C-alpha positions as CSV (number, residue, x, y, z in Angstrom):
1,M,-10.7,130.3,-38.2
2,E,-12.5,129.1,-41.3
3,E,-10.4,131.5,-43.4
4,E,-7.2,130.3,-41.9
5,I,-8.1,126.6,-42.6
6,T,-9.1,127.5,-46.2
7,Q,-5.8,129.4,-46.7
8,I,-3.9,126.4,-45.3
9,D,-5.8,124.1,-47.6
10,H,-5.0,126.3,-50.6
11,T,-1.3,126.3,-49.8
12,L,-1.2,122.6,-49.2
13,E,-2.9,121.9,-52.5
14,R,-0.2,124.1,-54.3
15,L,2.6,122.2,-52.5
16,V,1.2,118.8,-53.3
17,R,0.8,119.7,-56.9
18,L,4.4,120.9,-57.0
19,K,5.5,117.7,-55.4
20,L,3.6,115.6,-58.1
21,I,4.9,117.7,-61.0
22,K,8.5,117.7,-59.8
23,K,8.5,114.2,-58.5
24,G,9.5,115.5,-55.1
25,L,10.1,118.8,-53.3
26,P,13.2,120.5,-52.0
27,E,13.8,119.7,-48.3
28,D,12.7,123.1,-47.1
29,Q,9.4,122.9,-49.0
30,E,8.8,119.3,-47.8
31,A,9.3,120.5,-44.2
32,S,6.8,123.3,-44.9
33,L,4.3,120.8,-46.2
34,D,4.6,118.6,-43.1
35,K,4.4,121.7,-40.9
36,L,1.2,122.9,-42.7
37,N,-0.4,119.5,-42.4
38,G,0.2,119.6,-38.6
39,L,-1.1,123.1,-38.4
40,K,-4.2,122.2,-40.4
41,T,-4.9,119.3,-38.0
42,R,-4.5,121.5,-34.9
43,K,-6.8,124.2,-36.4
44,E,-9.5,121.6,-37.3
45,K,-9.3,120.1,-33.7
46,H,-9.6,123.7,-32.4
47,R,-12.6,124.4,-34.6
48,K,-14.3,121.1,-33.5
49,H,-13.7,122.0,-29.9
50,F,-15.4,125.4,-30.4
51,M,-18.3,123.8,-32.3
52,D,-18.8,121.4,-29.4
53,Q,-18.8,124.2,-26.9
54,I,-21.3,126.2,-29.1
55,K,-23.6,123.1,-29.2
56,E,-23.4,122.7,-25.5
57,L,-24.3,126.3,-24.9
58,E,-27.2,126.2,-27.3
59,G,-28.5,123.3,-25.3
60,K,-28.3,125.2,-22.1
61,I,-30.0,128.2,-23.7
62,H,-32.8,125.9,-24.8
63,E,-33.0,124.6,-21.3
64,L,-33.2,128.1,-19.9
65,Q,-35.9,129.2,-22.3
66,N,-38.1,126.2,-21.3
67,A,-37.8,126.4,-17.5
68,V,-41.0,125.3,-15.7
69,V,-42.1,124.8,-12.1
70,K,-45.1,122.5,-11.8
71,I,-47.1,122.4,-8.6
72,T,-49.6,119.6,-8.1
73,G,-50.7,120.7,-4.7
74,T,-51.6,124.1,-3.2
75,V,-49.7,127.3,-3.6
76,Y,-50.6,129.6,-0.7
77,P,-50.8,133.4,-0.7
78,R,-47.5,135.4,-0.3
79,T,-45.5,132.5,-1.7
80,S,-42.8,133.7,-4.0
81,I,-41.8,131.7,-7.0
82,T,-38.4,132.5,-8.7
83,I,-36.9,131.1,-11.9
84,Y,-33.6,132.6,-12.9
85,D,-34.0,136.4,-12.8
86,K,-37.8,136.6,-12.7
87,S,-40.2,136.1,-9.8
88,I,-43.9,136.2,-9.0
89,T,-45.6,136.5,-5.6
90,V,-48.9,134.6,-5.3
91,M,-51.8,136.7,-3.9
92,E,-54.4,133.9,-3.7
93,S,-54.4,130.2,-3.2
94,W,-53.8,128.2,-6.4
95,I,-54.1,124.4,-6.9
96,Y,-52.5,122.5,-9.8
97,V,-50.6,125.3,-11.4
98,Y,-47.4,125.8,-13.3
99,F,-45.1,128.7,-13.7
100,K,-43.1,129.1,-16.9
101,Y,-40.1,131.3,-17.6
102,M,-40.4,133.4,-20.7
103,S,-37.6,135.7,-21.6
104,T,-40.0,138.1,-23.4
105,E,-42.3,138.6,-20.4
106,E,-41.7,140.9,-17.4
107,E,-42.8,138.2,-14.9
108,L,-43.2,134.5,-14.8
109,V,-46.3,133.2,-16.6
110,A,-48.7,131.2,-14.5
111,A,-51.3,128.8,-15.9
112,D,-53.7,126.1,-14.8
113,L,-51.9,122.7,-14.8
114,E,-55.1,120.9,-15.9
115,K,-55.1,122.9,-19.2
116,V,-51.6,121.7,-20.0
């Protein structure tokens, strides 16, 4: 996409220079100039749309990487905590604990909430 826009810019610059040198362009080249300007505008809008989508997806990835479940009460044995594709089954009672999703770990990471 970047290469296409650069190529269009290069062609537009040549046509604009020709227009300035010749004090005008033939009708067919003038039509090409207008068509290229429209094409450039559409390509730039398309690129902006993709960049906005990328930014939104990066935000969602960041949200996924920082998923946390905080429990300020008691978690009883045999309770299963699941975040996305990972889960952990509690084997003993825990009080004030949090579970964090970490994509590099096999299971969820549990830690004492008072240490946070």
